[in-house]
C-alpha positions, 0 to 999 in steps of 0.5 A: 945815574944809570940805573935813574935815567933806566926807569926813566923811559922805562917808565915812559914806555910802561905809561905809554902802553897803558894809555894805548889800552883805554877798556882797560884804563875805563874798567880799572876805574869803573869797578871800583866804582861799581863797589862803591854804588852796588856794596854801600847800601848793602852796608848801612847796617854798619854805619853805626849814624855815621857815612857807610863811606868812611869806612867801606872806601877805605878797603876798597882802595887797600882792594885797589892796591893789592889789585893792581900789584897782583895785576902785573904779573900778566902783563909779564906773561903775555911780554914773555910770549912776546918776547920782550924778557928777552929784548931785554936779555941783551940790552945794558939796561939795570935788572932793577929799572926793569922790575921797579918801572912797570911798577911805579907806572901802575902805581901812578895810575893807581893813584889817579883811581885812588883820587877818581874815587876819593873825589866822588865819594867824597861828593857823596858825604865821605870825610875827608881828613888828608893827612890820614889819606896820605900816611894812606898812601904810604901804605897802599904804595908797600902794599901794592909793591910787594903784590906786584913784586909778588906777582911777576916774580911767581910769572917769571917762574911759571911762565904759563898763564894758566899757572900763573892765574890758578894761582894767584885766583886762590890766593885773592878770595881768602887773602881778601875775605881775610882781610875786611875789604868788604866787611871788618873782621871784626863781626867774624868769630874768634877763629876768623880774627885769629886767621886774618892776623895771618893776612898781609892785606888784614895790617894795611885794611886794619890802619886804612879805617881810623887813617881815614878818620884822619886817626894818627894815633892808632895803633893799627897804623905801627902795627901795619909799617911793622908788618908792610915795611920787612915783607916788602922789602923781602918780596922786592928783595926775591923778585930782584933776584929771579928776574935778574936770574930770567933776563941774565 
């Protein structure tokens, strides 16, 4: 119960901190909308007679999960510099709660942005399949948690925003390109498709499109869970160990 209470209190703290930064909220909701507005007209060739949003929006939802998670490392660096992590050292709060609370807070904000995206896309012809989107939300939560745990742990290890930014930015581009977020990776050569299978984000993107179309029996679904569940557990376990040492 103590860990739950600590998580609830720290969740409120993290959420309040986010709501006090309207500029970040504005950028967070407008950036994916700009993706829809600027990229969708370029992808009509791949729509194959259907609405291009049916294939493009699920990839953007996966992108938003990945970006929301990796962004938490920057907050960790700022809190290290401000002495917040040092203050947590002398509190009896659960170390796991200190780690998970900002992740959960960012996840709630991410799902709010997702709801706006789906609503806007539905107004322009995106076909909403609620059961598929519900399962997709679970996979998105796994990806967001995994990328956030990795980001926070990396920030605590580097303790420097330049080093951390170099690592994150160095990983972002190849991971996004090999995931087929903007274009299906199936249109690429075979060697690119092979490399894509080494990328966890690829499995989320691959499952997101059939799930958004309501195809719950697609093989990409169990493949995504088979990859993301254990990876998420391992990453959170590693991040928890790093965090406990940093806030010991």
